[in-house]
N, C-alpha and C positions, 0 to 999 in steps of 0.2 A: 377594818379587820386587823388592827394592831400591826404587828410586824409581818403578817402574812399577805401575800399578793395572790389574787385569783387570776388564773389563766383565762384570757379572753379570746385567744386564737392559738392555733396549732401550726407547727411546721412539719410538713410531710417530707421525709428525706428522699423519697422516691426509691426506685429499684436499684440504682447504682450511682456512685459518685465518680466513676471513671469516664472522663470525657470522650475517650476513644470508643467506648461501647454504646454511647447514647444514640448516635445516628443509626447504627445497625439495628439496635433494639427498637428504636422508633419505627423504622421501616417494617421490622418483623411484626410488631404489635398492630401497626396500621393494616398490614395484609391480613392478620388474624381477625381483626375487628371487621374488615370488609367481608371476609368469608362468613363471619358470624352473622352480620346483618343480612347478607344475601341469602344465607342458608335458612335462618329462622324466619325472616319475613317472607322468603320464597315458599317455605313450607306452609305458613299461614295462608298465603295467597293461593297455593295449589288446593288446599283444603276448602277454601271458600269457592273457588271456581269450578271444581269437579264435583258433581252431585254424587258420584259413587263414593266419595270420601266423607259424606255427611252421615257418619255413624258415630256411636259413643267413643270408639277407640281413637278416631281421628279428631273428635272434639277435645279429648284430653291431650292428644299430641299437639294440637293447635295451641292450646293454652300453655303447654310446656314450652313450645317454641317462643311464644310471646313472653313468657317469664324469663327464659334464657336470654332473649334479646334485651329485655329490660335490665336484668341484673348485670349483664356485660356493659350496657350503656352507662350504668351508674359508676362503673369502675374504670374501664379501659381508657376513656378520654382523659381521666385524671392521671393515669399512668403515662400516657403519651405527652401530656402537658408537662409532667415532671421531668421526662427525658429531654424535653426541649429547653426548659428554663431552669432546671436544677431543683433546689429546695423550693417547695411550694407552700405559701401561707394559705391557711384555710380558717375561716372564722369558727367560733364555738358552735354557732347555730348551723352553719353549713356542714360541719363535721357530724353533728347530731343527725342532720337530715340524711346525709350520705349513709351513715350507719343504719338508720331506720329503714331506708329503702332497700339496702342490700340484705339486711336481716329479714325484711318482709318477703323479698323474692326468694331467698334461699330456703326459708321455712315453707313457703307456698310450694316450691318445687319438691320439697321433701314429701309433703302430703299428696301432691299430684302423682308422684311415683307410686305411692301406696294405693291411690284410687285406680291407677292404671293396672296395678296387679290384681285388684278386685275385679276389674272389667275383664281381664284375661281369664281369671278363675271362672266367671260366669260363662264366658264364651266357650271355654274348653269343657268345663264340667257340667254345664246346664245349657247346651246349645239350643234345645227346643224351647227353653223358657227365656232365652237371651233378650228377645225384643220386649217381652212383658216385664222382665226384671230391670234391665237398663233402659228405662224410659227417659224421655227428655227431662221429666221432673226430677228423677233420681240423679241424672247427670248434673243438672243445674244445682241441686242441693249439695252434691259432692264438691263441685267446683267452688261454690259459695263458701262451703266449709273450709276448703283449702285456703282461700284468700282471707277469711275471717281469722283462722288460726295463725296465718302469717302475720296479720296486723297485730294480733294479741301478743305473739311471741316477740315481734320487733319492738313493740311498746315496752314490754317488760325488760328486754335487754338494754334498750336505750335509757330507760328510767333507772335501771339498776347501775349502769355505768356512770351516768352523769349525776347521780345522787352523791357520788364521791367528790371530794375536794381536789382541785388541781392547782397547786400553789408553788410547784417547783419547776421542773423542766416541762417545756411545751413541745419538745421535739419528738414527733411520732416516728419511730424507727420502722416505717412501713410506707407503702405507696398509696394507701387509702386508710380511712378511719375505721379500722377493724376493731372489734370489741377487745380482744386481748392486748393489742398494741396500744390502745388508749388507756385501758384499765391499769396497765403497769406503771403509768405516769402518776397515778394518784399518790397524794401525800398522806391520805387517811388510811385507816385500817380497812383493807379490802378482802379480808378472809371470807366474810359472809357473802360478799358480792361474787367472789370466785366460785364458791359453792353453788350459788344460784345459777351462774353461767354453766358450770359443769353438769349439774343435775337437770337443769331445764333442757339443755341441748341433748343430754343423754335420754331424757324422756321422749323428746320429739323423734330422735333417731331410732331408738329401740322400739317405740310404739309403731312407727311406720314400718320398720324392718320386721316386726312381729306380724303385721298385716300381710306384708310381702311374703314372708316365710310360710305362713299358714296357707296363703293362696297357692304358692308353688308346691307345697306338700300335696294338696288336693289335686293340683294339675298333674303332678308326677304320678300319683296313684291312678288317676283317670287314664293317663297315657299308657301305663302298664296294662290296663284292662282292655285297651283297644287292640283288636286283632288284625284289622286291615293296615296295610303299609301306608296308605294315604292319610290315615287318622293321626298316627304319631308324627308323621312329617309335617302336617299342617299345624298341629298343636305346638310342636317345638319351634317351627319357623316363626310362628306368630308371637312367641315369647322371647326369642333370642335377643332382639334389639333392646327390649325392656330390661332384660337381665344384665346386658352390658352396661347400659346407662346407670342402673342401680349400683352395680359393683364399683364403677369409677366414682360416682357421686358420693356414696357412703364411705368409700375408702379414704378420700381426701377429707371428708367431714370429720371422720373419727380421728384421723391423723392430726388435724388442726386443733379441735376444740375439746376433746375429752381429756383435758388435764388443766389444772389451775394455771392462770396466766403467769404466775411467778416462775413457773418452770419452762416457759416458752423461750426458745432461742429465736430472736426476731429475724435473723438472717435466714434461718431454716424456714420460718413461717412465711417469709416473703417469697421464697422459691416455691413452697407448697401452694401459696395463695395464687401465684401466677397460673397454676394448673386449674384450680377450681373456680377462679373468677374469670379467667380469660379463655383457657383451652377447652374446658368442658362445654360452655355454651356454643362453641364452634363445633365440637365433636357430635353433640346430640343429633342435630339435623342430618349430619353425615351418616351416623349409625342407622338412623331410622330410614333415610331415603335410599341408601344403598342396599339394605337388606329387605326392604319392603316392596313387594311387587305392585301393590296398588299405587303407591307413591310414584314408583318408576313409570307405571303405565300413564299416570296423569302427566308426568314430566315429558315423556316421549310423545304424548298427544300434542304437546306444544312444539317440541323440537324434533326434527326429522332425524331418524337414526340410520339412514341409508349408508352414511360414511363408515360408521362402525361395522355394519354388516359387510360392506365391500372389503374393508381391511381384514376382517375375520375370514372371508372367503379366499383372499389372496394368500393368507398364511397357510391355509390347508394345502396349497399347491406345492409348498416347499418341503413336504414330508420326506424323511429318509426311511425307506422301507425295503424289504427284500421279498421278491415275489415267490410265492409258494403255491403253485397251481392257480386256482380261482380265488384263493385267499392270500392275504399278505400278513406276515408275522413281524411285529416290531422288534428290532434289534437295538435300537437307540432311541432316545427321546430328545426333543428340542425344547429347551427352556426359553420362553419368550422374554424373560426378564421383567423388569419393573415398568419400563416405558420404551416405546420406539421413537419418541420425539428426540431428535439429535440435539436440540437446543437445551433439553433438560438433563441429558446424560452426564455431562461434565459437572454441573452444579450438584446433581444427586450423588455422583461418585465422590466428590469432595466431602459432602455431608455425611455419607455413610463411612467414609474413611475416618473422619473426626469422631463419629459415634463409636466406631469399632475400636479406635485408639483409646477412647475414654473407657470403653468396656473392658479392654485388656488391662489397662492401668488400674482401674477401679477394683476389678475382681481379683486379679493377681496381687495387687497391692493389699487388699483386705486379707487374702490368704497369708501373705508375707508378714503383715502386722500381727496376725493371730499366732503365727509360728514363733516370731521373735520376742513377743511380750508375754512373760509368764503370767501376768495378771489376767490375760485373756484365755488362759488354759482352763476353761470351764465348759460345761455342757452347752450352754447357750452359744458360745463362740465356736465350739466344735461343729455344731449344726450350721452356723453362719458361714464358717470356712468351707464346708462342703457345698452349701448353697452357692457361694461365690465361684467355686470350682466348676460346678455344674452349669451355672450361667455363662461362664467364660467358654466352656466346652460346646454348649449347644449354639451359642452365638457364632463360634468359630466353624461350626458345621454348615452354617448358612450364609453369614455375611460376606465372606470372600467370594462365594458364588454370585451373590447379588452384584458386588463391585465388578467382577469379571464380565457379567452380563451387560453392565452399563458401559464398559469399555469396548466390547467386541460385538454387542448386539445379541441376536439369537445365538444360544450356546448349546452345542450338541453335548449330550451326556450319555455314556453307555448304559445299557440295561443294568449291568452289575453295579456301576457307580451310583445309579439312581437308587437301587435297592440298599446299598451301603449308607447313603446319605439319609434315606428315610428311616432306616434302622437306628442310626445314631441319634437322630433328632427325636424320634419317638421314645427311645430309651431314656434320654436325658430329660425330656420334658415331663415324662412320668415320674422320674426320680425327683425332679423339682417339686412336683405335686405332693409326694409323700414326705419330702423333707419339710415342707411348710406345715404339714399335719404334725410331724414329730416336734417341730419347734413350738406348736401350739400346746402340745402335751407338756413340753418342758416349761413353758410359761405358767401352765396350770399348776404344776408341781412347785414352782418357785413362789407363786403368789398364794396358793391355797394351803400348801403344806411346807412352809419355809423351814420349820424345825427338822423336818424329815427329808429335806431336799437332797442333801449329800448322800443319804442312804437309799433314796428312791431312784434318782437319776445318776446311777453309778457309771463308771467307765464301761463296764460290761453291758449295761442297758443301752448306753449310747452307741456302742459298737454294734449291738444287735439291731437297733433301730436303723442305723445308717446302712448296714448290710441288707436289711429288709427292703429299704428304699431302692437300692441299686438292683437287687434281685427282681423286685416287682417291676422296675423299669425295663429290665432286659426281657422278662417274660411278656410284658404287655407289648413291647416293640416287636417281639418275635411273632406274636399272634396277629398283630395288625399288618405287618409286612407280608407274612404268609397269606393272610386273608386277601390282601390287595393283589399280590402277584400270582395267586392261584387263578385269577381271571385271565381271559385271553385278550391280547391287544393286537388287533389285526386291521385296524383302520387308521385313524390319525394318530401320529406320535407327537403332536405338538402340545406340550404342557403349558397351559395358560397361567403360568406362575413363574416365580424366580427361583424356586427350588422344588425338589420332588416331595411335595406334601401329599398326604394320603387322598384327600378329596379331589385334588387337581389331577392325580394320576388315575384314580378309580373311575372318574367320569369318562375316560378315554376307552374303557373296555367295550368290546363288541359282544360280550356274553352277558347273560342275565346276572345282574349284580344286586338283586333285591336282598338276598341273604347276607352278602358282604356288607351292604349298607347298614343292615340291622346290627350286625356284629360290631361295626364301627360306632354306631350311635349308642348302643347299650353298653359296649365295652368302655367307651370314654365316659358315658353317663355314670357307670358304676364307680370308676376311679375318682372322678370329680366329686360325686356326691358322698362317697365314703370318706374321702379326705375332708370334705366340707363338714360332714357330720362330726368327725373328731374335733375339728376346729370349733364348730358351733358349741358342742358340749363343753369343751375346755373353757371357752369364753363365757358361757352361761355360769359355770362355777366360779370363774374369776370375778364376774360382775357381782354375783351374790356375795362373795367374800368381801369385795370392796364396799358393798352397802353396809356390811357389819363393822367396817373399820371406823373408828371414831377420830383418829388423828388425821390431820390434813397431809402430813408427810407420808403416811401410808397410802392414801389415795394417789398422791403425786407419783410416788415410786412405782406403784402398780400400773398406773396408766402410762407413764413414760416408758416402762419396760416392754409394753405391749403395742404401743402406737406404730412403731416401724413395721412390726410383723403384720399388723392388720392392714397397713397400707400395701405391703407386698402381696398379701393374700387377695385383696380386693382387685388389684390391677391384673394379677395373674389369672384368677378364675373368671374375671369379667371377659377377657379376650378369649379364653379357652371355651367358655360357654357360647360366646358369639360365633366362634369358628366351627366347632365340631358337633354340637348337639342338634344336628339335623342331617338327613340323608344327603349324599353328594349331588343327587339330581336337582335339589333345590338351591344349590350353591351358585352364586354369581361370582365367577372367578376374579373379576375386577375388584369386587368387594373384598374377597378373601385376600387378595394381594395387599390391599391397604391395611386390613386387619393384621395380616401376617407380619408386615413391617413393624408393627407395634410390639407384638409378643415375641418375635424372633430377634429383633435388632434393638428396640428401645428398652424393653423391660430388663434385659441383662445389664444395660448401662445404668438404669434407675436404681436397682436394688442396692448396690454399694453406696450410692449417693444417699438414699433414704436411711440406711443404717448408720452411715458415718456422720451425717449431719445431726441426727437426733440423738446419737449415742455419745455420752460424755467419755466413756471408757475407751472407745475407739479413737476419739479425738485426742485423748490424753496419750494413748499409745503412739499415735502418729507424731505428735510433737516431741515425745520422748525419743523416738527413732530419728526424727529430724535433727534434734539437738545432738544426739550421739554422732550422727553423720557429720554435722558441722564441726564438732569437736575433733573428730578423727581427721577431717580434712585440714583443719588449722594446724594440728600437731604434725601432720605429714609435710605441710608447707614449711 
């Protein structure tokens, strides 16, 4: 081949080159993989053993668990091996095999989620025809189609990647053979190959999302037509887990792949890849098992739940109440905290302290960067600064309470303090919701009307949008807090949560809470779906505009400017839908505590990370401020 040498093997750099981090990361990933294997194979085993789970819904869920286990097993052992031995050599064929298997399982999961959405549509919208519509033959055809499409997609991606020439560097700046990480090493022209990657992944994602979207539009319309309280409750509870899984899965998929590989930051992609290759396969069985009554019933059929009930009954004896005749009126609440296991309290306290420290530094650092750098004085960063401020604020309303509970155990909180905490959190989380919608509109104006951007998204428009976000947040919080505390609390005052969240407090009421539950469900449903509608319409126009672009630079700029926002939207709305779109009577408080940790503690930490790692202007501003600080320090010395 003349002066050119063909690469016959690749070197995976792994997750980190810091020897001090390798052992802790190895232990972490070992634990995550153990939970993934136990959770997914346990789910498959439960579905096989319990005849009540032999239904189409659990048939798809069993296959989803099998695919999650398989995709994690293709990647996680490689990551752990890399952490133990450092840089890892992998042959050309082994790299192609790993890429093929991972692409196969991830594409199969994409279509499995769409099939599950169709199954939920039939169950909710056509319940009388469910058994005749979702027959074993139909289920088998859908599952076969998912795997066939997965094989075809994987074959195209692997063929598209390895049709390129690799004659220079063989160092893969990743911990596994992912398509963008390998493609960027090619020494031949990869423009066409990048377009194939972007448009094929876009087709798979948006086709599946279209099926899911249409299914849930029909489901939501059907739910609105149901007059009984049990109907909406059952319909929403049966869809909550699926919506959470969809949001997290597609959020990371869009964040990773919907831009050409030439614009990828490999360090960023490695961090993102840890989430969708290792964390998501672990989360899916947790999401489905904790929220799903049938799965829990099958599990408790095997394991005796008497200890849990005994502890629950002991907790009720510690209530702080004031006697008022034959009834007792609650004057204070007791927050049970995250756990009562003394062995876990100190490690969890340290963990949350680190997370909260990162949240404070990340969000206030983002606000400070935007204030200091004049290049960031644009509408996009104006909204981002407010998002960071809100994230810091609502995390501060909750996380210190969590840490205090871990140190002192059960924590008494006065009636008024509980009301205040609930009001602050509800106001800030609603404001966050509308800021994300405002940012979607801003991205629409920037991509679809670039020549009119400065005259469309003016300072006055930005001020009106932000003011509207805060006003709607305050109004929504006032409605929900008034709705909750208009109920009577005369029995238990033990809040099975680590902060005064609406469902956790509402469930303690001794009065009829049917109307209050409907206000909560439909109020939250309106705010979420109105904001999502704005975001959806904005991105439909953005996507149509991108399809009309002929230059690769235009596609790259449009996708890179939207990727971080889409990631934040997916994670935020996934957890919100999981938590609130069902009446409080159907809530499992243990489940809600776990979900709440994610959206009250973790998400505020993730948002500045997502935006700073993907955003060149933020990184440039950071290094500019850092250089100025070093220069100032040296001059003073």
